[in-house]
Backbone bond lengths (Angstrom), bond angles and torsions (degrees), N, CA, C in turn:
res aa  C-N    CA-C-N  psi(-1)  N-CA   C-N-CA  omega(-1)  CA-C   N-CA-C  phi
1 M - - - 1.462 - - 1.532 113.28 -
2 S 1.346 116.74 -1.56 1.467 119.34 -177.94 1.503 111.72 -98.50
3 C 1.340 120.54 -0.42 1.438 119.96 177.40 1.545 106.51 -82.36
4 Q 1.311 117.99 166.86 1.506 120.23 -176.14 1.501 112.90 -55.98
5 R 1.327 117.82 -41.50 1.464 119.57 -178.43 1.532 110.62 -68.44
6 G 1.322 116.82 -41.65 1.450 121.95 178.68 1.530 111.28 -59.89
7 I 1.334 116.53 -46.75 1.435 122.08 -179.66 1.544 110.65 -57.32
8 M 1.348 111.12 -49.92 1.497 118.07 -176.24 1.538 111.94 -61.25
9 V 1.349 114.10 -48.48 1.512 117.88 -175.97 1.495 109.39 -67.57
10 R 1.322 118.43 -45.74 1.492 123.61 177.73 1.514 111.12 -55.73
11 D 1.369 115.74 -54.85 1.503 117.68 -175.28 1.553 112.35 -66.33
12 H 1.271 117.24 -34.59 1.491 123.50 176.26 1.532 108.81 -61.90
13 F 1.287 116.05 -52.02 1.500 123.97 -177.61 1.537 108.27 -60.03
14 D 1.370 116.25 -49.69 1.504 120.26 -178.25 1.551 108.99 -60.59
15 T 1.309 116.66 -41.12 1.506 118.75 -174.93 1.515 109.73 -69.63
16 K 1.306 118.95 -42.41 1.457 121.90 -176.70 1.519 109.39 -69.06
17 R 1.337 124.20 -23.02 1.421 125.39 -179.75 1.537 112.88 -89.75
18 A 1.313 116.21 -10.73 1.467 121.49 -172.89 1.525 112.07 -69.10
19 T 1.349 117.15 148.86 1.413 122.48 172.62 1.494 110.77 -82.54
20 L 1.326 116.10 -34.71 1.471 121.80 172.57 1.575 107.66 -156.19
21 L 1.288 114.01 160.32 1.486 119.57 -178.65 1.570 108.01 -115.06
22 V 1.281 113.61 124.35 1.516 119.72 172.16 1.480 110.09 -104.56
23 V 1.300 115.81 118.73 1.503 124.17 -177.60 1.488 111.38 -113.41
24 N 1.298 118.58 127.85 1.483 124.87 176.60 1.518 107.92 -109.03
25 L 1.346 116.92 102.52 1.407 122.53 176.39 1.534 113.64 -105.86
26 L 1.346 116.64 5.91 1.448 122.13 -178.10 1.508 111.00 -60.30
27 G 1.323 113.02 126.09 1.477 120.05 179.09 1.475 118.10 74.25
28 A 1.279 118.71 13.60 1.434 124.33 178.34 1.490 111.24 -60.85
29 E 1.344 115.94 133.50 1.502 118.78 -176.29 1.531 108.43 -107.96
30 K 1.335 119.18 -15.85 1.464 123.00 175.16 1.549 106.22 -144.05
31 V 1.333 113.48 156.30 1.485 118.85 -179.28 1.564 107.31 -69.39
32 S 1.342 110.73 136.53 1.466 118.78 172.69 1.506 109.70 -95.74
33 I 1.259 117.02 102.73 1.519 122.56 -179.31 1.440 111.57 -58.74
34 G 1.360 117.46 -45.19 1.458 119.20 178.31 1.525 114.83 -58.19
35 T 1.314 116.40 -44.02 1.475 122.70 176.43 1.475 109.76 -62.39
36 V 1.276 118.56 -42.06 1.484 120.74 176.94 1.500 112.96 -60.86
37 M 1.323 117.97 -39.09 1.477 123.59 178.49 1.497 109.26 -68.79
38 E 1.338 120.01 -41.54 1.452 122.81 179.29 1.516 109.05 -65.90
39 M 1.316 119.86 -36.77 1.505 121.16 175.79 1.484 109.37 -65.32
40 A 1.307 120.63 -41.06 1.447 122.40 179.83 1.536 111.95 -65.20
41 W 1.344 115.71 -41.14 1.502 118.77 177.22 1.495 111.66 -63.83
42 A 1.380 116.15 -41.28 1.472 120.84 -178.76 1.557 106.46 -64.38
43 W 1.317 116.78 -49.10 1.471 118.27 -178.23 1.511 110.12 -58.02
44 D 1.286 118.65 -45.67 1.487 124.62 -176.61 1.539 110.19 -64.11
45 N 1.306 119.17 -24.22 1.456 123.26 -179.82 1.520 113.91 -103.90
46 G 1.330 115.70 10.37 1.439 120.21 176.24 1.510 116.37 70.14
47 I 1.381 116.08 24.87 1.431 124.62 -178.26 1.490 108.09 -92.64
48 P 1.334 120.39 119.34 1.475 122.33 -179.70 1.506 113.80 -59.20
49 I 1.336 115.05 142.05 1.457 119.82 178.46 1.528 109.55 -115.34
50 V 1.316 115.59 127.21 1.463 122.43 172.31 1.538 103.56 -107.30
51 C 1.344 116.35 119.79 1.433 121.57 -172.69 1.492 111.54 -122.39
52 M 1.336 117.31 122.53 1.438 120.85 174.01 1.517 108.63 -93.60
53 I 1.308 115.19 117.23 1.467 121.07 -173.19 1.549 108.36 -155.37
54 E 1.306 116.59 145.53 1.474 119.00 178.63 1.491 113.81 -60.26
55 A 1.272 117.73 156.30 1.492 120.40 178.37 1.530 112.55 -59.25
56 E 1.331 114.78 -34.65 1.484 117.19 176.74 1.527 106.87 -158.38
57 G 1.385 114.10 158.33 1.454 121.91 174.54 1.546 113.04 94.17
58 N 1.316 120.66 -5.31 1.476 118.11 179.25 1.456 110.56 -75.09
59 V 1.357 118.84 142.59 1.456 121.49 -177.68 1.525 111.64 -64.24
60 H 1.345 118.79 -18.84 1.450 123.25 178.78 1.530 113.74 -84.81
61 D 1.296 116.90 -5.62 1.485 120.97 -176.89 1.458 109.86 -69.53
62 H 1.335 116.99 91.40 1.479 123.00 -179.54 1.549 107.65 -135.79
63 P 1.284 118.74 147.00 1.448 124.66 -178.48 1.538 114.46 -46.82
64 M 1.337 114.40 -46.63 1.461 116.91 -177.19 1.534 112.65 -68.16
65 L 1.295 118.06 -38.88 1.467 121.24 177.09 1.515 109.05 -68.78
66 R 1.280 118.96 -42.31 1.470 119.73 178.50 1.522 110.72 -58.67
67 E 1.282 118.31 -32.72 1.470 119.17 179.97 1.587 109.66 -76.92
68 T 1.248 121.24 -20.76 1.514 121.54 178.36 1.478 110.70 -78.73
69 I 1.364 117.35 -29.22 1.469 121.62 -171.48 1.517 110.37 -73.17
70 G 1.304 117.56 120.75 1.433 121.16 175.74 1.541 111.87 -80.67
71 F 1.286 116.46 -39.29 1.441 124.19 -177.43 1.527 108.73 -134.21
72 R 1.323 114.47 107.62 1.486 120.11 -179.79 1.553 107.86 -101.51
73 V 1.345 115.13 122.80 1.500 121.87 -178.33 1.485 108.23 -131.88
74 E 1.372 114.53 164.58 1.461 118.93 179.90 1.519 112.89 -110.47
75 T 1.351 118.19 -3.49 1.474 119.59 -179.61 1.534 112.31 -134.62
76 R 1.278 116.71 158.53 1.452 121.37 174.45 1.507 112.34 -65.08
77 Q 1.283 115.60 -32.60 1.502 122.73 -177.57 1.547 107.14 -66.52
78 E 1.345 116.77 -43.72 1.467 119.91 179.37 1.559 111.04 -67.64
79 A 1.324 116.23 -35.98 1.485 119.36 175.71 1.515 112.34 -65.12
80 L 1.296 115.18 -44.12 1.492 120.49 177.45 1.553 112.24 -57.91
81 H 1.379 114.77 -43.27 1.475 117.88 -179.34 1.514 109.97 -63.14
82 I 1.353 116.86 -39.82 1.519 117.81 179.87 1.514 109.98 -68.72
83 V 1.290 118.05 -42.88 1.470 122.98 178.01 1.538 110.27 -56.21
84 Q 1.305 113.74 -50.79 1.510 116.64 178.44 1.492 111.44 -60.24
85 T 1.316 119.92 -43.70 1.426 122.33 179.22 1.549 110.82 -60.81
86 I 1.296 115.49 -44.82 1.468 115.70 -179.26 1.565 113.23 -67.83
87 L 1.314 115.65 -44.25 1.437 119.39 -175.31 1.548 115.98 -79.70
88 W 1.322 114.59 -34.69 1.473 117.39 -170.07 1.489 114.49 -113.90
89 D 1.315 119.68 -25.90 1.457 121.02 -172.87 1.548 110.68 -97.69
90 S 1.298 119.63 -2.55 1.492 117.68 -178.05 1.508 111.03 -93.24
């Protein structure tokens, strides 16, 4: 599962089965292509994305990614609150 095909198939399968996607981009110094792909797959499949990212200056701050993010937060605590609300309060 660590070859390029295994990584691609596993991550695609996991993303499509997810109830929601939690993404931590805080402090990223370079773009994570794999994470960007997972976000695109989630968006395409109607899976909500909770994304932890700085208000500005993150290397992932791009118009297309901003549009995929359902819930943009700056802390893990905020992300946890949203996840709990989506999974347990609905």
